[in-house]
C-alpha positions as CSV (number, residue, x, y, z in Angstrom):
1,M,1.7,50.8,-48.9
2,A,2.5,48.4,-46.1
3,T,5.1,49.8,-43.7
4,G,5.5,46.8,-41.4
5,R,5.2,43.0,-41.4
6,E,2.0,43.1,-39.4
7,E,0.2,44.9,-42.2
8,T,0.9,42.1,-44.7
9,R,-2.0,39.6,-44.5
10,D,-1.2,36.0,-43.9
11,E,-2.9,35.1,-47.2
12,D,-0.7,37.6,-49.0
13,L,2.4,36.1,-47.4
14,M,1.2,32.6,-48.5
15,A,0.9,33.9,-52.1
16,Q,4.5,35.2,-51.9
17,I,5.7,31.9,-50.3
18,A,4.1,30.0,-53.2
19,T,6.7,31.8,-55.5
20,G,9.5,30.6,-53.2
21,D,9.9,33.9,-51.3
22,E,11.9,32.9,-48.2
23,E,11.6,36.3,-46.5
24,S,7.8,36.0,-46.5
25,F,8.1,32.5,-45.1
26,R,10.4,33.9,-42.3
27,Q,7.8,36.6,-41.5
28,L,5.0,34.0,-41.4
29,I,7.0,31.8,-39.0
30,E,7.8,34.8,-36.7
31,R,4.2,35.7,-36.6
32,H,2.8,32.3,-35.8
33,Q,5.6,30.4,-34.1
34,D,4.4,31.1,-30.6
35,R,0.9,29.8,-31.5
36,V,2.3,26.6,-33.1
37,Y,5.0,25.9,-30.5
38,G,2.6,26.7,-27.7
39,T,0.0,24.3,-29.0
40,V,2.5,21.5,-29.7
41,A,4.1,21.9,-26.2
42,K,0.7,21.9,-24.5
43,M,-0.3,18.7,-26.4
44,L,3.0,16.9,-25.8
45,G,3.4,18.1,-22.2
46,G,6.2,20.6,-22.4
47,A,9.3,21.7,-24.3
48,G,11.8,19.2,-25.8
49,P,13.2,17.8,-29.0
50,D,9.9,16.3,-30.0
51,V,8.1,19.7,-29.7
52,E,10.9,21.4,-31.8
53,E,10.8,18.7,-34.4
54,L,7.1,18.7,-34.7
55,A,6.8,22.4,-34.9
56,Q,9.4,22.6,-37.6
57,E,7.6,19.9,-39.6
58,I,4.3,21.9,-39.3
59,F,6.0,25.0,-40.9
60,L,7.6,22.7,-43.5
61,R,4.1,21.5,-44.4
62,V,3.0,25.1,-44.8
63,W,6.0,25.8,-47.1
64,R,5.2,22.8,-49.3
65,A,1.4,23.5,-49.3
66,A,1.8,27.2,-50.3
67,P,1.5,26.6,-54.1
68,K,-1.8,24.9,-53.6
69,Y,-3.1,27.1,-50.8
70,Q,-6.6,28.5,-51.2
71,V,-8.4,30.8,-48.9
72,R,-11.4,28.8,-47.6
73,A,-11.1,29.8,-44.0
74,K,-9.0,32.0,-41.7
75,F,-5.3,31.3,-42.1
76,T,-5.0,30.4,-38.5
77,T,-7.8,27.9,-38.8
78,W,-5.9,26.2,-41.6
79,L,-2.6,26.4,-39.7
80,M,-4.1,24.8,-36.6
81,T,-5.7,22.1,-38.7
82,I,-2.2,21.1,-39.9
83,T,-1.0,21.3,-36.3
84,R,-3.8,19.1,-35.1
85,N,-3.2,16.5,-37.8
86,L,0.6,16.2,-37.1
87,V,0.1,16.2,-33.3
88,F,-2.5,13.4,-33.6
89,T,-0.2,11.5,-36.0
90,F,2.6,11.8,-33.5
91,F,0.4,10.3,-30.7
92,E,-0.3,7.3,-32.9
93,S,3.4,6.7,-33.6
94,P,5.7,4.5,-31.5
95,K,7.9,7.6,-30.9
96,S,5.3,9.1,-28.7
97,R,5.5,6.1,-26.3
98,R,9.3,6.3,-25.7
99,P,10.2,6.2,-22.0
100,D,12.1,9.5,-22.4
101,S,9.4,11.3,-24.4
102,R,8.2,14.6,-22.8
103,G,4.7,13.4,-23.3
104,Q,5.3,10.7,-20.7
105,I,6.6,13.2,-18.1
106,T,3.1,14.8,-18.0
107,E,1.9,11.9,-16.0
108,G,3.3,13.8,-13.0
109,E,6.8,12.7,-11.9
110,E,8.4,16.0,-12.5
111,D,5.6,18.1,-10.9
112,F,5.6,15.9,-7.8
113,E,9.4,16.3,-7.4
114,R,9.0,20.0,-7.1
115,E,6.0,20.0,-4.7
116,P,7.6,19.4,-1.3
117,E,10.0,22.3,-1.9
118,V,7.1,24.6,-2.9
119,R,4.8,23.5,0.0
120,S,7.5,24.2,2.6
121,D,7.3,27.9,1.8
122,R,4.4,29.2,3.9
123,T,5.3,32.9,3.9
124,A,3.2,33.6,0.7
125,A,0.1,31.4,1.1
126,D,-1.9,33.1,-1.6
127,E,0.8,32.9,-4.1
128,L,1.5,29.3,-3.2
129,A,-2.2,28.3,-3.6
130,G,-2.3,30.0,-7.0
131,K,0.8,28.2,-8.2
132,E,-0.4,24.8,-6.9
133,L,-3.7,25.3,-8.6
134,A,-2.1,26.2,-11.9
135,E,0.1,23.1,-11.7
136,A,-2.9,21.0,-10.8
137,V,-4.8,22.3,-13.7
138,E,-1.8,21.8,-16.0
139,K,-1.4,18.2,-14.9
140,A,-5.2,17.5,-15.2
141,C,-5.2,18.9,-18.8
142,A,-2.2,16.8,-19.7
143,E,-4.1,13.7,-18.6
144,L,-7.1,14.4,-20.9
145,A,-7.6,12.4,-24.1
146,P,-5.8,14.2,-27.0
147,T,-9.0,15.3,-28.6
148,Q,-10.3,16.8,-25.4
149,R,-7.0,18.4,-24.7
150,M,-6.9,20.0,-28.1
151,V,-10.4,21.4,-27.8
152,V,-9.7,22.8,-24.4
153,H,-6.4,24.4,-25.7
154,L,-8.0,25.9,-28.7
155,R,-10.9,27.4,-26.6
156,Q,-9.0,28.5,-23.5
157,Y,-5.6,29.4,-24.8
158,E,-6.2,30.3,-28.4
159,G,-9.6,32.0,-27.8
160,M,-11.2,30.3,-30.7
161,E,-15.0,30.2,-31.2
162,F,-16.6,26.8,-31.3
163,E,-17.3,27.1,-35.0
164,E,-13.6,27.6,-35.7
165,I,-12.7,24.8,-33.4
166,A,-15.1,22.5,-35.3
167,Q,-13.3,23.4,-38.6
168,V,-9.9,22.7,-37.0
169,M,-11.0,19.4,-35.6
170,G,-13.0,18.3,-38.6
171,M,-16.0,17.7,-36.5
172,S,-19.6,19.0,-36.3
173,L,-20.3,21.9,-33.9
174,T,-22.4,19.5,-31.7
175,A,-19.5,17.0,-31.5
176,V,-17.0,19.7,-30.5
177,K,-19.4,21.1,-27.8
178,A,-19.9,17.6,-26.5
179,L,-16.1,17.1,-26.3
180,M,-15.7,20.3,-24.4
181,F,-18.4,19.3,-22.0
182,R,-16.7,15.9,-21.4
183,A,-13.3,17.6,-21.0
184,R,-14.8,20.0,-18.4
185,E,-16.4,17.1,-16.5
186,N,-13.1,15.2,-16.5
187,L,-11.2,18.2,-15.3
188,R,-13.7,18.8,-12.5
189,E,-13.4,15.2,-11.4
190,K,-9.5,15.3,-11.6
191,L,-9.4,18.6,-9.6
192,S,-12.1,17.7,-7.0
193,G,-9.5,16.2,-4.6
194,Y,-7.4,19.3,-4.9
195,F,-10.3,21.6,-4.0
196,R,-11.4,19.3,-1.1
197,T,-7.9,19.4,0.5
198,S,-7.4,23.2,-0.2
199,N,-10.7,24.4,1.2
C-alpha cells in the first residue's frame, strides 16, 4: 500500500482526477509545479503575472483533459507538450508584445541596470566572473527563437533525452537535433564577445 504521495504514479493520479478527485489534482500540481512554472518562466523571461496565469492555465488543461487522458508516453512528456503548446500560443498573441510584458524585459534592460554595481566589487573576482557568465548565458538564451529556447531548456534544465524532446515538440528526432545545433551555434555567437573581453 502506498504510504506517501511520491509512491502514487502520475498516471494513477490522472485516473483519480478523471473522477473529480481534487486531492489527487493537488498532489499532481505539487509534484510538477516547479517543472511547469520553471519552464514557463524560462520561456517568458522571468516571473510575473503572465507566468502565473499561463502556469495555472496549463494545470487547468490537465484537469479538463483527465477524463480523456490515455497513457501513450511518460506523463511528463504529455505535460510538457501542453506547456509547449500554451507557451507558443502565448508568443503568437498580442499580449506577449505588451511593453510591460516580462518577455520584453529579457532583451536586457534589467540585467544592464545591475551590471555596474556588480562589476564595482573586485574583491571576489572568481565569484563575479561566474555570476556575469551566468547572466550572459541567461540573456543569450532569452534571445533565442522560442523553438530553440524550448529545446535548450528541455535538454539542459529538464534533462530530457532527444527522443522525448522530439515528442514534446512534435518534431522528428533529426529536426530536434538540428534545432539544438542551431541553438548552440547562436549561443556561441552571442557569447563570443563576453569570452573575448573576459579572457
